[in-house]
Biopython code that builds the backbone (N, CA, C, O; Angstrom):
import numpy as np
from Bio.PDB.StructureBuilder import StructureBuilder

atoms = [
    (1, "MET", "N", (137.978, 69.705, 165.332)),
    (1, "MET", "CA", (137.113, 70.610, 166.003)),
    (1, "MET", "C", (137.637, 70.715, 167.506)),
    (1, "MET", "O", (136.935, 70.292, 168.424)),
    (2, "GLY", "N", (138.754, 71.226, 167.712)),
    (2, "GLY", "CA", (139.239, 71.541, 169.045)),
    (2, "GLY", "C", (139.210, 70.358, 170.043)),
    (2, "GLY", "O", (138.634, 70.459, 171.125)),
    (3, "GLY", "N", (139.861, 69.213, 169.641)),
    (3, "GLY", "CA", (139.877, 68.085, 170.553)),
    (3, "GLY", "C", (138.733, 67.152, 170.505)),
    (3, "GLY", "O", (138.734, 66.144, 171.211)),
    (4, "SER", "N", (137.742, 67.437, 169.697)),
    (4, "SER", "CA", (136.616, 66.489, 169.507)),
    (4, "SER", "C", (136.958, 65.467, 168.483)),
    (4, "SER", "O", (137.761, 65.715, 167.584)),
    (5, "THR", "N", (136.363, 64.334, 168.608)),
    (5, "THR", "CA", (136.439, 63.316, 167.599)),
    (5, "THR", "C", (135.618, 63.697, 166.342)),
    (5, "THR", "O", (134.431, 64.018, 166.400)),
    (6, "THR", "N", (136.339, 63.637, 165.208)),
    (6, "THR", "CA", (135.636, 64.046, 163.975)),
    (6, "THR", "C", (135.615, 62.750, 163.113)),
    (6, "THR", "O", (136.212, 61.727, 163.448)),
    (7, "THR", "N", (134.902, 62.872, 162.011)),
    (7, "THR", "CA", (134.759, 61.811, 161.015)),
    (7, "THR", "C", (136.086, 61.465, 160.395)),
    (7, "THR", "O", (136.874, 62.362, 160.095)),
    (8, "LYS", "N", (136.356, 60.207, 160.195)),
    (8, "LYS", "CA", (137.618, 59.825, 159.530)),
    (8, "LYS", "C", (137.465, 60.193, 158.020)),
    (8, "LYS", "O", (136.394, 60.037, 157.434)),
    (9, "PRO", "N", (138.548, 60.671, 157.435)),
    (9, "PRO", "CA", (138.513, 61.176, 156.079)),
    (9, "PRO", "C", (137.875, 60.256, 155.102)),
    (9, "PRO", "O", (137.158, 60.732, 154.222)),
    (10, "ASN", "N", (138.085, 58.937, 155.187)),
    (10, "ASN", "CA", (137.429, 58.017, 154.207)),
    (10, "ASN", "C", (135.936, 57.897, 154.467)),
    (10, "ASN", "O", (135.227, 57.390, 153.598)),
    (11, "ASP", "N", (135.417, 58.332, 155.609)),
    (11, "ASP", "CA", (133.982, 58.259, 155.823)),
    (11, "ASP", "C", (133.251, 59.559, 155.707)),
    (11, "ASP", "O", (132.050, 59.616, 155.968)),
    (12, "VAL", "N", (133.943, 60.612, 155.321)),
    (12, "VAL", "CA", (133.342, 61.994, 155.145)),
    (12, "VAL", "C", (132.151, 62.005, 154.159)),
    (12, "VAL", "O", (131.063, 62.487, 154.472)),
    (13, "SER", "N", (132.404, 61.459, 152.970)),
    (13, "SER", "CA", (131.374, 61.529, 151.913)),
    (13, "SER", "C", (130.053, 60.779, 152.281)),
    (13, "SER", "O", (128.970, 61.255, 151.941)),
    (14, "VAL", "N", (130.137, 59.670, 152.939)),
    (14, "VAL", "CA", (128.965, 58.903, 153.402)),
    (14, "VAL", "C", (128.362, 59.725, 154.528)),
    (14, "VAL", "O", (127.140, 59.870, 154.556)),
    (15, "ALA", "N", (129.129, 60.268, 155.451)),
    (15, "ALA", "CA", (128.593, 61.072, 156.603)),
    (15, "ALA", "C", (127.887, 62.311, 156.089)),
    (15, "ALA", "O", (126.799, 62.631, 156.567)),
    (16, "MET", "N", (128.438, 62.983, 155.179)),
    (16, "MET", "CA", (127.822, 64.183, 154.570)),
    (16, "MET", "C", (126.547, 63.843, 153.845)),
    (16, "MET", "O", (125.545, 64.538, 154.017)),
    (17, "ALA", "N", (126.545, 62.787, 153.029)),
    (17, "ALA", "CA", (125.350, 62.342, 152.319)),
    (17, "ALA", "C", (124.183, 62.056, 153.301)),
    (17, "ALA", "O", (123.042, 62.466, 153.089)),
    (18, "SER", "N", (124.526, 61.352, 154.351)),
    (18, "SER", "CA", (123.587, 61.018, 155.397)),
    (18, "SER", "C", (123.044, 62.223, 156.115)),
    (18, "SER", "O", (121.836, 62.301, 156.336)),
    (19, "LEU", "N", (123.889, 63.175, 156.493)),
    (19, "LEU", "CA", (123.546, 64.443, 157.123)),
    (19, "LEU", "C", (122.593, 65.222, 156.245)),
    (19, "LEU", "O", (121.524, 65.634, 156.696)),
    (20, "ILE", "N", (122.953, 65.417, 155.054)),
    (20, "ILE", "CA", (122.186, 66.242, 154.069)),
    (20, "ILE", "C", (120.824, 65.530, 153.749)),
    (20, "ILE", "O", (119.782, 66.178, 153.655)),
    (21, "GLY", "N", (120.876, 64.190, 153.587)),
    (21, "GLY", "CA", (119.634, 63.451, 153.344)),
    (21, "GLY", "C", (118.599, 63.579, 154.473)),
    (21, "GLY", "O", (117.413, 63.824, 154.251)),
    (22, "LYS", "N", (119.093, 63.408, 155.636)),
    (22, "LYS", "CA", (118.214, 63.611, 156.834)),
    (22, "LYS", "C", (117.712, 64.997, 156.921)),
    (22, "LYS", "O", (116.526, 65.168, 157.202)),
    (23, "TYR", "N", (118.457, 65.959, 156.719)),
    (23, "TYR", "CA", (118.086, 67.358, 156.874)),
    (23, "TYR", "C", (117.077, 67.758, 155.810)),
    (23, "TYR", "O", (116.073, 68.407, 156.103)),
    (24, "GLU", "N", (117.361, 67.358, 154.545)),
    (24, "GLU", "CA", (116.497, 67.727, 153.433)),
    (24, "GLU", "C", (115.153, 67.028, 153.491)),
    (24, "GLU", "O", (114.191, 67.522, 152.904)),
    (25, "ASN", "N", (115.047, 65.874, 154.191)),
    (25, "ASN", "CA", (113.763, 65.196, 154.350)),
    (25, "ASN", "C", (112.880, 65.722, 155.404)),
    (25, "ASN", "O", (111.786, 65.195, 155.607)),
    (26, "LYS", "N", (113.298, 66.740, 156.089)),
    (26, "LYS", "CA", (112.447, 67.374, 157.132)),
    (26, "LYS", "C", (111.375, 68.150, 156.376)),
    (26, "LYS", "O", (111.563, 68.617, 155.252)),
    (27, "GLU", "N", (110.261, 68.257, 157.049)),
    (27, "GLU", "CA", (109.109, 68.952, 156.481)),
    (27, "GLU", "C", (109.163, 70.438, 156.859)),
    (27, "GLU", "O", (108.824, 71.287, 156.035)),
    (28, "THR", "N", (109.567, 70.758, 158.046)),
    (28, "THR", "CA", (109.720, 72.116, 158.501)),
    (28, "THR", "C", (111.053, 72.370, 159.073)),
    (28, "THR", "O", (111.715, 71.412, 159.470)),
    (29, "PHE", "N", (111.502, 73.556, 159.150)),
    (29, "PHE", "CA", (112.829, 73.901, 159.607)),
    (29, "PHE", "C", (112.690, 75.016, 160.683)),
    (29, "PHE", "O", (112.018, 76.028, 160.482)),
    (30, "SER", "N", (113.328, 74.783, 161.776)),
    (30, "SER", "CA", (113.387, 75.806, 162.773)),
    (30, "SER", "C", (114.842, 76.303, 162.964)),
    (30, "SER", "O", (115.775, 75.744, 162.388)),
    (31, "PHE", "N", (115.015, 77.357, 163.778)),
    (31, "PHE", "CA", (116.327, 77.937, 164.029)),
    (31, "PHE", "C", (117.164, 76.762, 164.685)),
    (31, "PHE", "O", (118.341, 76.589, 164.367)),
    (32, "GLU", "N", (116.523, 75.969, 165.602)),
    (32, "GLU", "CA", (117.263, 74.989, 166.258)),
    (32, "GLU", "C", (117.678, 73.846, 165.326)),
    (32, "GLU", "O", (118.727, 73.232, 165.518)),
    (33, "ASP", "N", (116.849, 73.567, 164.319)),
    (33, "ASP", "CA", (117.213, 72.550, 163.305)),
    (33, "ASP", "C", (118.468, 72.991, 162.528)),
    (33, "ASP", "O", (119.355, 72.185, 162.250)),
    (34, "ILE", "N", (118.518, 74.257, 162.193)),
    (34, "ILE", "CA", (119.703, 74.756, 161.501)),
    (34, "ILE", "C", (120.930, 74.692, 162.387)),
    (34, "ILE", "O", (122.001, 74.369, 161.873)),
    (35, "ILE", "N", (120.859, 74.973, 163.676)),
    (35, "ILE", "CA", (121.941, 74.980, 164.549)),
    (35, "ILE", "C", (122.392, 73.512, 164.738)),
    (35, "ILE", "O", (123.585, 73.229, 164.851)),
    (36, "GLU", "N", (121.425, 72.604, 164.770)),
    (36, "GLU", "CA", (121.859, 71.192, 164.918)),
    (36, "GLU", "C", (122.545, 70.650, 163.627)),
    (36, "GLU", "O", (123.492, 69.867, 163.699)),
    (37, "PHE", "N", (122.040, 71.088, 162.454)),
    (37, "PHE", "CA", (122.735, 70.736, 161.225)),
    (37, "PHE", "C", (124.141, 71.342, 161.286)),
    (37, "PHE", "O", (125.117, 70.664, 160.964)),
    (38, "HIS", "N", (124.251, 72.587, 161.687)),
    (38, "HIS", "CA", (125.590, 73.201, 161.741)),
    (38, "HIS", "C", (126.546, 72.442, 162.647)),
    (38, "HIS", "O", (127.709, 72.234, 162.301)),
    (39, "TYR", "N", (126.051, 72.030, 163.808)),
    (39, "TYR", "CA", (126.922, 71.238, 164.724)),
    (39, "TYR", "C", (127.356, 69.925, 164.007)),
    (39, "TYR", "O", (128.526, 69.546, 164.035)),
    (40, "ASN", "N", (126.407, 69.273, 163.389)),
    (40, "ASN", "CA", (126.763, 67.979, 162.776)),
    (40, "ASN", "C", (127.666, 68.116, 161.628)),
    (40, "ASN", "O", (128.500, 67.240, 161.403)),
    (41, "PHE", "N", (127.550, 69.224, 160.838)),
    (41, "PHE", "CA", (128.417, 69.555, 159.781)),
    (41, "PHE", "C", (129.836, 69.767, 160.389)),
    (41, "PHE", "O", (130.800, 69.248, 159.825)),
    (42, "GLU", "N", (129.988, 70.457, 161.438)),
    (42, "GLU", "CA", (131.312, 70.739, 162.082)),
    (42, "GLU", "C", (131.905, 69.531, 162.580)),
    (42, "GLU", "O", (133.122, 69.374, 162.478)),
    (43, "ILE", "N", (131.126, 68.607, 163.139)),
    (43, "ILE", "CA", (131.721, 67.421, 163.767)),
    (43, "ILE", "C", (132.180, 66.408, 162.656)),
    (43, "ILE", "O", (133.032, 65.550, 162.889)),
    (44, "ILE", "N", (131.585, 66.549, 161.470)),
    (44, "ILE", "CA", (132.095, 65.704, 160.339)),
    (44, "ILE", "C", (133.449, 66.240, 159.955)),
    (44, "ILE", "O", (134.340, 65.446, 159.653)),
    (45, "HIS", "N", (133.651, 67.504, 159.949)),
    (45, "HIS", "CA", (134.929, 68.177, 159.712)),
    (45, "HIS", "C", (135.437, 67.787, 158.247)),
    (45, "HIS", "O", (136.430, 67.078, 158.083)),
    (46, "SER", "N", (134.722, 68.275, 157.257)),
    (46, "SER", "CA", (134.993, 67.811, 155.848)),
    (46, "SER", "C", (136.320, 68.340, 155.333)),
    (46, "SER", "O", (136.931, 67.679, 154.494)),
    (47, "PHE", "N", (136.782, 69.437, 155.762)),
    (47, "PHE", "CA", (137.959, 70.024, 155.223)),
    (47, "PHE", "C", (139.117, 70.143, 156.208)),
    (47, "PHE", "O", (138.921, 70.181, 157.422)),
    (48, "HIS", "N", (140.275, 70.199, 155.678)),
    (48, "HIS", "CA", (141.454, 70.345, 156.571)),
    (48, "HIS", "C", (141.458, 71.657, 157.325)),
    (48, "HIS", "O", (141.924, 71.704, 158.463)),
    (49, "ASP", "N", (140.941, 72.751, 156.713)),
    (49, "ASP", "CA", (140.835, 74.035, 157.362)),
    (49, "ASP", "C", (139.649, 74.742, 156.790)),
    (49, "ASP", "O", (139.273, 74.519, 155.639)),
    (50, "GLY", "N", (139.050, 75.604, 157.596)),
    (50, "GLY", "CA", (137.937, 76.449, 157.173)),
    (50, "GLY", "C", (136.613, 75.884, 157.455)),
    (50, "GLY", "O", (135.620, 76.442, 156.987)),
    (51, "ASN", "N", (136.504, 74.811, 158.188)),
    (51, "ASN", "CA", (135.181, 74.171, 158.517)),
    (51, "ASN", "C", (134.251, 75.096, 159.187)),
    (51, "ASN", "O", (133.068, 75.153, 158.854)),
    (52, "GLY", "N", (134.770, 75.844, 160.154)),
    (52, "GLY", "CA", (133.894, 76.722, 160.855)),
    (52, "GLY", "C", (133.314, 77.812, 160.010)),
    (52, "GLY", "O", (132.120, 78.093, 160.105)),
    (53, "ARG", "N", (134.119, 78.438, 159.185)),
    (53, "ARG", "CA", (133.611, 79.458, 158.242)),
    (53, "ARG", "C", (132.620, 78.944, 157.253)),
    (53, "ARG", "O", (131.575, 79.542, 156.999)),
    (54, "VAL", "N", (132.982, 77.802, 156.696)),
    (54, "VAL", "CA", (132.059, 77.164, 155.699)),
    (54, "VAL", "C", (130.775, 76.840, 156.418)),
    (54, "VAL", "O", (129.698, 77.138, 155.901)),
    (55, "GLY", "N", (130.847, 76.227, 157.619)),
    (55, "GLY", "CA", (129.669, 75.881, 158.381)),
    (55, "GLY", "C", (128.833, 76.971, 158.772)),
    (55, "GLY", "O", (127.613, 76.810, 158.747)),
    (56, "ARG", "N", (129.356, 78.119, 159.149)),
    (56, "ARG", "CA", (128.611, 79.287, 159.512)),
    (56, "ARG", "C", (127.997, 79.893, 158.300)),
    (56, "ARG", "O", (126.886, 80.410, 158.414)),
    (57, "LEU", "N", (128.609, 79.882, 157.142)),
    (57, "LEU", "CA", (128.110, 80.339, 155.856)),
    (57, "LEU", "C", (126.865, 79.499, 155.461)),
    (57, "LEU", "O", (125.819, 80.035, 155.095)),
    (58, "ILE", "N", (127.026, 78.181, 155.550)),
    (58, "ILE", "CA", (125.828, 77.263, 155.236)),
    (58, "ILE", "C", (124.732, 77.566, 156.151)),
    (58, "ILE", "O", (123.582, 77.624, 155.715)),
    (59, "ALA", "N", (125.008, 77.776, 157.465)),
    (59, "ALA", "CA", (123.846, 78.094, 158.442)),
    (59, "ALA", "C", (123.249, 79.413, 158.083)),
    (59, "ALA", "O", (122.030, 79.565, 158.167)),
    (60, "PHE", "N", (124.020, 80.360, 157.693)),
    (60, "PHE", "CA", (123.461, 81.741, 157.300)),
    (60, "PHE", "C", (122.592, 81.523, 156.059)),
    (60, "PHE", "O", (121.479, 82.047, 156.025)),
    (61, "ILE", "N", (123.039, 80.773, 155.026)),
    (61, "ILE", "CA", (122.238, 80.555, 153.827)),
    (61, "ILE", "C", (120.933, 79.770, 154.189)),
    (61, "ILE", "O", (119.860, 80.048, 153.656)),
    (62, "GLU", "N", (121.070, 78.787, 155.109)),
    (62, "GLU", "CA", (119.895, 78.009, 155.462)),
    (62, "GLU", "C", (118.834, 78.807, 156.203)),
    (62, "GLU", "O", (117.632, 78.590, 156.054)),
    (63, "CYS", "N", (119.322, 79.724, 156.992)),
    (63, "CYS", "CA", (118.392, 80.656, 157.655)),
    (63, "CYS", "C", (117.646, 81.493, 156.634)),
    (63, "CYS", "O", (116.429, 81.639, 156.748)),
    (64, "LEU", "N", (118.299, 82.027, 155.676)),
    (64, "LEU", "CA", (117.698, 82.790, 154.582)),
    (64, "LEU", "C", (116.749, 81.940, 153.794)),
    (64, "LEU", "O", (115.642, 82.369, 153.470)),
    (65, "ARG", "N", (117.157, 80.770, 153.489)),
    (65, "ARG", "CA", (116.352, 79.818, 152.695)),
    (65, "ARG", "C", (115.021, 79.541, 153.301)),
    (65, "ARG", "O", (114.015, 79.406, 152.606)),
    (66, "HIS", "N", (115.017, 79.453, 154.664)),
    (66, "HIS", "CA", (113.814, 79.043, 155.469)),
    (66, "HIS", "C", (113.140, 80.269, 156.094)),
    (66, "HIS", "O", (112.305, 80.116, 156.986)),
    (67, "GLY", "N", (113.478, 81.453, 155.654)),
    (67, "GLY", "CA", (112.815, 82.603, 156.153)),
    (67, "GLY", "C", (113.037, 83.005, 157.649)),
    (67, "GLY", "O", (112.167, 83.532, 158.342)),
    (68, "ILE", "N", (114.297, 82.696, 158.065)),
    (68, "ILE", "CA", (114.709, 82.987, 159.450)),
    (68, "ILE", "C", (115.856, 83.971, 159.381)),
    (68, "ILE", "O", (116.806, 83.827, 158.612)),
    (69, "VAL", "N", (115.713, 85.000, 160.243)),
    (69, "VAL", "CA", (116.858, 86.011, 160.283)),
    (69, "VAL", "C", (118.047, 85.190, 160.695)),
    (69, "VAL", "O", (118.003, 84.418, 161.653)),
    (70, "PRO", "N", (119.164, 85.385, 159.910)),
    (70, "PRO", "CA", (120.407, 84.630, 160.219)),
    (70, "PRO", "C", (121.104, 85.123, 161.465)),
    (70, "PRO", "O", (120.725, 86.104, 162.106)),
    (71, "PHE", "N", (122.162, 84.366, 161.766)),
    (71, "PHE", "CA", (123.013, 84.747, 162.952)),
    (71, "PHE", "C", (124.475, 84.903, 162.369)),
    (71, "PHE", "O", (124.861, 84.301, 161.367)),
    (72, "THR", "N", (125.176, 85.701, 163.047)),
    (72, "THR", "CA", (126.647, 85.836, 162.819)),
    (72, "THR", "C", (127.317, 85.544, 164.166)),
    (72, "THR", "O", (126.746, 85.744, 165.238)),
    (73, "ILE", "N", (128.553, 85.064, 164.052)),
    (73, "ILE", "CA", (129.395, 84.899, 165.275)),
    (73, "ILE", "C", (130.560, 85.892, 165.197)),
    (73, "ILE", "O", (131.515, 85.651, 164.459)),
    (74, "ASP", "N", (130.504, 86.980, 165.926)),
    (74, "ASP", "CA", (131.574, 87.920, 165.933)),
    (74, "ASP", "C", (132.556, 87.627, 167.119)),
    (74, "ASP", "O", (132.346, 86.736, 167.941)),
    (75, "GLU", "N", (133.607, 88.428, 167.133)),
    (75, "GLU", "CA", (134.675, 88.248, 168.069)),
    (75, "GLU", "C", (134.198, 88.207, 169.475)),
    (75, "GLU", "O", (134.711, 87.437, 170.288)),
    (76, "SER", "N", (133.202, 89.037, 169.793)),
    (76, "SER", "CA", (132.650, 89.130, 171.161)),
    (76, "SER", "C", (132.061, 87.870, 171.717)),
    (76, "SER", "O", (132.019, 87.697, 172.935)),
    (77, "ILE", "N", (131.585, 86.943, 170.828)),
    (77, "ILE", "CA", (130.952, 85.722, 171.342)),
    (77, "ILE", "C", (131.696, 84.429, 170.728)),
    (77, "ILE", "O", (131.260, 83.301, 170.957)),
    (78, "LYS", "N", (132.712, 84.626, 170.027)),
    (78, "LYS", "CA", (133.384, 83.510, 169.385)),
    (78, "LYS", "C", (133.856, 82.448, 170.402)),
    (78, "LYS", "O", (133.652, 81.251, 170.198)),
    (79, "LEU", "N", (134.452, 82.878, 171.435)),
    (79, "LEU", "CA", (134.978, 81.880, 172.426)),
    (79, "LEU", "C", (133.749, 81.109, 173.045)),
    (79, "LEU", "O", (133.838, 79.901, 173.268)),
    (80, "PHE", "N", (132.669, 81.777, 173.302)),
    (80, "PHE", "CA", (131.502, 81.020, 173.852)),
    (80, "PHE", "C", (131.011, 80.015, 172.726)),
    (80, "PHE", "O", (130.694, 78.865, 173.029)),
    (81, "TYR", "N", (130.960, 80.458, 171.470)),
    (81, "TYR", "CA", (130.578, 79.537, 170.401)),
    (81, "TYR", "C", (131.445, 78.324, 170.320)),
    (81, "TYR", "O", (130.930, 77.209, 170.252)),
    (82, "TYR", "N", (132.794, 78.500, 170.325)),
    (82, "TYR", "CA", (133.640, 77.306, 170.285)),
    (82, "TYR", "C", (133.380, 76.368, 171.532)),
    (82, "TYR", "O", (133.253, 75.151, 171.397)),
    (83, "ARG", "N", (133.310, 76.989, 172.713)),
    (83, "ARG", "CA", (133.129, 76.151, 173.895)),
    (83, "ARG", "C", (131.769, 75.401, 173.797)),
    (83, "ARG", "O", (131.692, 74.226, 174.156)),
    (84, "GLU", "N", (130.732, 76.060, 173.324)),
    (84, "GLU", "CA", (129.431, 75.449, 173.262)),
    (84, "GLU", "C", (129.279, 74.419, 172.189)),
    (84, "GLU", "O", (128.465, 73.503, 172.306)),
    (85, "LEU", "N", (130.089, 74.566, 171.094)),
    (85, "LEU", "CA", (130.075, 73.501, 170.062)),
    (85, "LEU", "C", (130.570, 72.176, 170.755)),
    (85, "LEU", "O", (130.019, 71.100, 170.523)),
    (86, "LYS", "N", (131.655, 72.308, 171.633)),
    (86, "LYS", "CA", (132.130, 71.172, 172.315)),
    (86, "LYS", "C", (131.142, 70.519, 173.304)),
    (86, "LYS", "O", (131.129, 69.317, 173.572)),
    (87, "GLU", "N", (130.319, 71.451, 173.811)),
    (87, "GLU", "CA", (129.374, 71.017, 174.817)),
    (87, "GLU", "C", (128.054, 70.539, 174.244)),
    (87, "GLU", "O", (127.191, 70.134, 175.024)),
    (88, "TRP", "N", (127.848, 70.556, 173.010)),
    (88, "TRP", "CA", (126.548, 70.302, 172.350)),
    (88, "TRP", "C", (125.902, 69.022, 172.788)),
    (88, "TRP", "O", (124.705, 68.994, 173.071)),
    (89, "LYS", "N", (126.703, 67.917, 172.850)),
    (89, "LYS", "CA", (126.162, 66.584, 173.232)),
    (89, "LYS", "C", (125.589, 66.614, 174.639)),
    (89, "LYS", "O", (124.631, 65.890, 174.909)),
    (90, "ASN", "N", (126.121, 67.405, 175.535)),
    (90, "ASN", "CA", (125.726, 67.514, 176.860)),
    (90, "ASN", "C", (124.542, 68.482, 177.151)),
    (90, "ASN", "O", (123.628, 68.226, 177.935)),
    (91, "GLU", "N", (124.670, 69.619, 176.429)),
    (91, "GLU", "CA", (123.685, 70.677, 176.621)),
    (91, "GLU", "C", (123.548, 71.529, 175.338)),
    (91, "GLU", "O", (124.407, 72.361, 175.045)),
    (92, "LYS", "N", (122.492, 71.315, 174.606)),
    (92, "LYS", "CA", (122.247, 71.996, 173.322)),
    (92, "LYS", "C", (121.944, 73.495, 173.553)),
    (92, "LYS", "O", (122.290, 74.335, 172.723)),
    (93, "GLY", "N", (121.349, 73.791, 174.591)),
    (93, "GLY", "CA", (120.838, 75.139, 174.889)),
    (93, "GLY", "C", (121.862, 76.176, 174.829)),
    (93, "GLY", "O", (121.595, 77.278, 174.348)),
    (94, "TYR", "N", (123.010, 75.894, 175.285)),
    (94, "TYR", "CA", (124.063, 76.931, 175.327)),
    (94, "TYR", "C", (124.480, 77.420, 173.943)),
    (94, "TYR", "O", (124.636, 78.619, 173.707)),
    (95, "LEU", "N", (124.656, 76.455, 173.028)),
    (95, "LEU", "CA", (125.015, 76.889, 171.626)),
    (95, "LEU", "C", (123.858, 77.603, 170.946)),
    (95, "LEU", "O", (124.048, 78.565, 170.202)),
    (96, "ILE", "N", (122.615, 77.093, 171.230)),
    (96, "ILE", "CA", (121.437, 77.788, 170.669)),
    (96, "ILE", "C", (121.374, 79.203, 171.201)),
    (96, "ILE", "O", (121.070, 80.126, 170.446)),
    (97, "ASP", "N", (121.656, 79.404, 172.493)),
    (97, "ASP", "CA", (121.568, 80.718, 173.055)),
    (97, "ASP", "C", (122.668, 81.654, 172.475)),
    (97, "ASP", "O", (122.416, 82.834, 172.232)),
    (98, "THR", "N", (123.810, 81.141, 172.271)),
    (98, "THR", "CA", (124.884, 82.003, 171.705)),
    (98, "THR", "C", (124.522, 82.331, 170.231)),
    (98, "THR", "O", (124.766, 83.445, 169.768)),
    (99, "CYS", "N", (123.981, 81.419, 169.551)),
    (99, "CYS", "CA", (123.544, 81.707, 168.078)),
    (99, "CYS", "C", (122.360, 82.694, 168.085)),
    (99, "CYS", "O", (122.241, 83.530, 167.189)),
    (100, "LEU", "N", (121.503, 82.593, 169.088)),
    (100, "LEU", "CA", (120.424, 83.556, 169.170)),
    (100, "LEU", "C", (121.012, 84.957, 169.467)),
    (100, "LEU", "O", (120.477, 85.942, 168.958)),
    (101, "ALA", "N", (122.036, 85.078, 170.230)),
    (101, "ALA", "CA", (122.651, 86.265, 170.536)),
    (101, "ALA", "C", (123.212, 86.922, 169.227)),
    (101, "ALA", "O", (123.109, 88.131, 169.017)),
    (102, "GLY", "N", (123.797, 86.068, 168.381)),
    (102, "GLY", "CA", (124.284, 86.448, 167.067)),
    (102, "GLY", "C", (123.064, 86.794, 166.135)),
    (102, "GLY", "O", (123.193, 87.653, 165.263)),
    (103, "HIS", "N", (121.999, 86.188, 166.304)),
    (103, "HIS", "CA", (120.794, 86.480, 165.593)),
    (103, "HIS", "C", (120.227, 87.798, 165.968)),
    (103, "HIS", "O", (119.754, 88.541, 165.108)),
    (104, "ASP", "N", (120.257, 88.112, 167.226)),
    (104, "ASP", "CA", (119.784, 89.471, 167.697)),
    (104, "ASP", "C", (120.688, 90.615, 167.175)),
    (104, "ASP", "O", (120.218, 91.689, 166.801)),
    (105, "LYS", "N", (122.014, 90.326, 167.170)),
    (105, "LYS", "CA", (122.909, 91.281, 166.673)),
    (105, "LYS", "C", (122.706, 91.538, 165.204)),
    (105, "LYS", "O", (122.876, 92.665, 164.739)),
    (106, "TYR", "N", (122.345, 90.509, 164.464)),
    (106, "TYR", "CA", (122.110, 90.677, 163.044)),
    (106, "TYR", "C", (120.782, 91.446, 162.840)),
    (106, "TYR", "O", (120.692, 92.274, 161.933)),
    (107, "LYS", "N", (119.766, 91.184, 163.661)),
    (107, "LYS", "CA", (118.532, 91.951, 163.577)),
    (107, "LYS", "C", (118.808, 93.448, 163.800)),
    (107, "LYS", "O", (118.247, 94.286, 163.094)),
    (108, "LYS", "N", (119.647, 93.784, 164.752)),
    (108, "LYS", "CA", (120.035, 95.177, 165.066)),
    (108, "LYS", "C", (120.730, 95.792, 163.802)),
    (108, "LYS", "O", (120.447, 96.928, 163.420)),
    (109, "LEU", "N", (121.603, 95.039, 163.200)),
    (109, "LEU", "CA", (122.309, 95.513, 162.029)),
    (109, "LEU", "C", (121.349, 95.777, 160.875)),
    (109, "LEU", "O", (121.525, 96.732, 160.119)),
    (110, "MET", "N", (120.318, 94.915, 160.741)),
    (110, "MET", "CA", (119.345, 95.079, 159.739)),
    (110, "MET", "C", (118.560, 96.398, 159.982)),
    (110, "MET", "O", (118.237, 97.148, 159.061)),
    (111, "GLY", "N", (118.282, 96.620, 161.270)),
    (111, "GLY", "CA", (117.636, 97.889, 161.622)),
    (111, "GLY", "C", (118.391, 99.101, 161.265)),
    (111, "GLY", "O", (117.807, 100.073, 160.785)),
    (112, "ILE", "N", (119.692, 99.093, 161.481)),
    (112, "ILE", "CA", (120.588, 100.207, 161.206)),
    (112, "ILE", "C", (120.507, 100.527, 159.708)),
    (112, "ILE", "O", (120.508, 101.697, 159.326)),
    (113, "PHE", "N", (120.440, 99.548, 158.903)),
    (113, "PHE", "CA", (120.352, 99.666, 157.434)),
    (113, "PHE", "C", (118.993, 99.723, 156.939)),
    (113, "PHE", "O", (118.778, 99.685, 155.727)),
    (114, "GLU", "N", (117.978, 99.818, 157.864)),
    (114, "GLU", "CA", (116.597, 99.887, 157.507)),
    (114, "GLU", "C", (116.176, 98.756, 156.636)),
    (114, "GLU", "O", (115.417, 98.977, 155.693)),
    (115, "ILE", "N", (116.613, 97.575, 156.884)),
    (115, "ILE", "CA", (116.198, 96.400, 156.124)),
    (115, "ILE", "C", (115.013, 95.782, 156.884)),
    (115, "ILE", "O", (115.124, 95.339, 158.027)),
    (116, "ASN", "N", (113.919, 95.783, 156.205)),
    (116, "ASN", "CA", (112.677, 95.202, 156.846)),
    (116, "ASN", "C", (112.630, 93.658, 156.655)),
    (116, "ASN", "O", (113.024, 93.128, 155.616)),
    (117, "TYR", "N", (112.147, 92.994, 157.668)),
    (117, "TYR", "CA", (112.027, 91.567, 157.593)),
    (117, "TYR", "C", (110.639, 91.309, 158.270)),
    (117, "TYR", "O", (110.235, 91.995, 159.208)),
    (118, "SER", "N", (109.950, 90.282, 157.730)),
    (118, "SER", "CA", (108.709, 89.883, 158.262)),
    (118, "SER", "C", (108.810, 88.450, 158.777)),
    (118, "SER", "O", (107.790, 87.807, 159.024)),
    (119, "TRP", "N", (109.999, 87.958, 158.936)),
    (119, "TRP", "CA", (110.182, 86.552, 159.341)),
    (119, "TRP", "C", (110.620, 86.543, 160.784)),
    (119, "TRP", "O", (110.839, 85.475, 161.357)),
]
sb = StructureBuilder()
sb.init_structure("model")
sb.init_model(0)
sb.init_chain("A")
sb.init_seg("    ")
for serial, (resi, resn, name, xyz) in enumerate(atoms, 1):
    if name == "N":
        sb.init_residue(resn, " ", resi, " ")
    sb.init_atom(name, np.array(xyz, "f"), 0.0, 1.0, " ", f" {name:<3s}", serial, name[0])
structure = sb.get_structure()
């Protein structure tokens, strides 16, 4: 993940089991919880390539699973997204704000296609 220290390959399965176990034991899920899970998935870096796409897809599905309008990261905010993943340990709000911008764009897209949501 762009110069960040990721999990050693031999430790990935244990790290993933721990991450998923902690996440699934939560009683309630917020947008921020999903972003935190996404960050932790990214830092484990399970795959040689495609971690970001897989991680964003998982976050998208988790939003849907928990009744939250999902977010997408398009080209206009991708550089902010990458920078803020690196800054997560210092300041979580930046990544959350960028994902909320993607969340707002997705809401607009839903409006264009007249997709109603009550979440």
